N, C-alpha and C positions, 0 to 999 in steps of 0.2 A: 485588663487588656485594653490598650488604646485603640482608636479607630484605625490608625495606620497599621498597628500590629494585627488587628483582625483582618484587614484587607490582605496583608501579606500571607497570613495564615490561610485564609479562604482560597487565595490563588494557588498556594502550594498544594492544598488538598484537592483542588479541582484538577491540577496538573497530574497529581498522583492517580486520581480516579480515571482521567483520560488515558493514562498509560495502562492502567489495569484493564479497562474495557478493550483497548487495542490488543493487549496480550490474550485476553479471552477469545477475541475474534480469530486470533492466529493459532489457538490451541488445538491440538489434534488428540482427542481422547481424554478420558477421565483423569489420568495422572497429571497431565500438563495443566488441565484446568484447576485441579485441586492445588497444585503447586502455585499457580498464579494467585489463587485466593489467599493462601497462607502468606505469600510474600506481600500482597497488597495490605492485608490486615496488619502485618508487622510494620510496614512502612508508614501507613496512614494512621495507625493507632499504636504508637510506640509506648504509650502509657498503660497498655493493657497486655494481658496474656490470655491465650485461648487455644482451642483446638477445633479441627474440622473433622466431623464424623460423617461417613457416607452410609447410605442404606444398601446392604448387600442384596444381590438378586433374589435370594431366598427369604429376605426380610426377617432374618433371625439375628438379633443383636445388632452391633454396629461395626463399621470398619473405620479405624482411625487413620485418616489420610495425611495428617500432619498437625503441627502446632506452631505457635510463635510465642516469644517472650523477649522482653528487653529490646524490641525492634529487630529481632533476628528470627527468621522463619526456618522451620525444619520439616520439609515435606517428606513423606514416607512412601517408598515404592519398593515392594508392594505394601498396600495398606494392611494394618494389623488388626485382627478381630479383637473386640472387647465385649464383655457381657452386656446384655441389653439393659440390665438394672444398674449399671455403674453410673453414678451421678457425680456432678461437679461440686464445687464449694457452695456454701449456703447463699452467698451473694452472687452466684453465677447467673448471667443472663443467657437464656436459651433462645436462639433464633432459628426456627425451622427453615429448611431450604425447600420451598414448594414453588413449582412453576409448571405451566402447561399441563395441569391436572395430575402432576406427579410429586410425590414426596421423595426427594433424593438424598436428604441428609439433614444435618443440624450443625450450627456453630454454637460453641459454648465459650463464653468470654467473660472476663472479670478484670477489674483494674489491678495494676501491679501491687497496690496496697491492700487488695482483698476487699475493697469497697464496691458497692453497686456502681454501674456505669453512669456517667453524667449524661444529661440529655443530648449534648452535642456528640458524644461518643456513640450513644445508642443510635442516633440518626445515621451517622457515618457507617456504623457496623451493619445496619439494615440495608443500606445501599450496596455495600460489598456483598452481603448475603444474597440480595435479590438478583444482582447481575450474575453471580456465580451459580445460583440455582437455575436461572434461565439457560445458561450455557450447558450445565450438566444435564438438565432435562432434555434439551435439544439433542445432545449427543446420544442420550439413551434412546430417544425416538428414532434417530437415524440408524443406530445399531439394530434396533428391532426391525426396521424396514429392510435393511440389508439382509438380516437373517431370514426374513420371510421370502426374500427373492431367491435365496440359495438353499434353504432348508426345507425338508419335508415336514409339514406341520404335525403329522401323527408320530413319527419316529425320532425327529430331530436330526436325522442323517441328512447329508447333502442330497440335492435333487438332481434330476436329469440335466437341467440347464447348467448347473455348476459342473457336472461331470464333463459335458461337452467342452466347456471352456478350458477346464483343467487338463483334460486329455490332449487337447490341441497344444497347450503350452508345454506339457511334459514330453510330448512327442518331439517338439522343436528342441527342447533341451537334450533329449536322448540322442538325437541326430548330431547335435553339436559336440557332445562329450563322448560319443561312441558307446553309450550304455544301452541295455535292454530295459524293457518295462513289460509288465504282465497285467492283463485284464481278466478278472474273474467275474463270471455272471452266475448268480445263484437264483433258484426259483423253487417255491414250494410246490411239490407235486400234488395235484388234485385240490388246489386251494378253493375253487368254487364249491366243490362238494363239502369241504370243511365248513364254509360259510353257511351253506344250506342246512347242515346238520346242527351246528352249534350257535349260529347267529353272528352278525357282523361285529358286535361288541367283543365277543370272545376272539374272533379273528384279529381284530385290532390289537388286543392285548398280546396275542401271540407275536405279531409283527413288532410290537414294542420290546418284548423280551428278546427277540432276535437282534434288534438294534442295539440293545444293551450289551449283548454278547459280542457283536461285531466291534463295538467301540473298545471293548476290553482286549480283543484278540489281535488288533493290528497296531502298528507303530503310528506315531503322530504324523509322520510323513506320508502314510498311506491314506487313501481317500475312499471312504465308505459311503455309498449312495443308495437311496431307494429310487428306482426308475420306473416301477410299474406296480400293479396291485400287490403282488407278492414277489417282486423281482428286485434283487439287490446286485449292485456292481461294485467291485473293489478294484481300485487302481493301485498297483504296486510299482512305484518308480524305482528304477535301479535294480529290479529283481530279475533273476534268470527264469527261464521257462520251467525247468525241472523243480526248482525251489517253489515257484508259484503254484505249480500243480500240486505239490505236497501240501502246501498251506491251504489250498482250496479244498482238498480232501479232508484235512483236519477240521477246518471250520464248518464244512458241510456236515460232518459227523457230529460235531459239537452242537450245532443248531438242531440237528435231528434228535438229539437226546433231551432237548428242553421240553418241559411239560407245563402247559398252561392249566390253571385251575378253573373249574366251573362248578358253581354250587358247592364249593368247599372241597371238591374232589379233583385230583389231577386227571387230565385227559390223556389218552394214548399219544405217544410221540408222533410227529408228522415226518414224512420223508421229503428230502430236497434233492435236486439235481444241480450240477455245476458244469459250466463250460469255461475253458481256459484258452486264451489266445495271447500272443506276445509280439512285441516289436523287436526285431524286424522279421521274425520267422513267419508271421501270418499276415503281414501287411505293414505299410509305412504311412497310412493315413488314418485319421480318426474313424471314418466310416468303415474302412476295411477291417479294422480291429474290432469294432462293435459288431459287425456282421459275422466275423469269424467266431467271436465268443458266443453270439446268439446261435450260430449254426452248431457249435459244439454242444451247447445246452440242449438244443432240439434233438440232437443225436442221442444224448443221454436219456432224454425222456421217451424218445421213440423206441428205445430198446428196453423199456420197463421202468426207467427212473431210478431214483435212489443211487446215483452214481456220479462220478466225475469224469469228464471227457475233455481231451485236448483237441483243438481245432485241427482238422485234417489228420486225425489220429492215424489213419491207415498208412500214411507216408512216413511216420516217425519210426525210429529205431526200436527194436524189441524191448530194450531196457526202459525207454520212456513209456512205451505202452504199458509195461508192467507197473511202473510207478503210479499210473493213474487209475489202475483197477482197484475195486473195492476188495477188502480182505476175502470175501466169499468168492470173488472171481479168481483171485490168485490161488485159492485152495481147490478150485474146481478141477 
């Protein structure tokens, strides 16, 4: 290569790297960043072929996010899992993606002829890998910070702050499209006594089991939150009051049937109470709905607990009263 050819080559690579860095800066989320890395590798290293592997959240195996060959990139969305022990060719160069104290993946790259990379290709590949690793690690940290702001650390459910914001937004949408929405408030009866008897660790495990059940019991559009020590709130957008009350009773009974183990033996089930309120029947503001659901829950607990109550239940028609009673009450 002559000096002039080298100059043109270097300018071309610098322009490609500049475009790559600008694309990374504009990327929103892991898929876009992974695609930018694959395209940059294909464009800047057309004499090579390789693949981008990402570390999954559970750190079990790899996720193949894309590959390139012959100057053409093929990003994958979603990324496909591959076995942890799957290795490349004998001459493959492995470039770990490590930045900000995190290991986020790996680039595996080899020349098109199956030979080891030249020094020039290796340096360029490391630059591509380093910039991509920094972008991916930064996005992972941002995601964790956002999750901490809206998630309860013990159960992984949304927290009270998220509920307030989401309820305000869903109320605005319900008014605009003329839909109803339902708020269910659930609480463990005698939770402080449970802690005193079995300890905080056992109580935490019980709440985690409840959270797992809640996540399985509701749609992706429903919002499940932990808003107090043993208090959960579920927001059902687009639901009617009667249907919401039925679902509240079902989930209350399901949670009450769960049994946490201590010392290898299952403990007795705990009882829960539930209060149900809806828009527009029980209020047209966030605070009114929250207070209505809390009032219905207090009514259930004041009359012995282990029951589901609708806000202002005394003013409801007899058929709605019946739908919220427990089986024992209906048979009484």
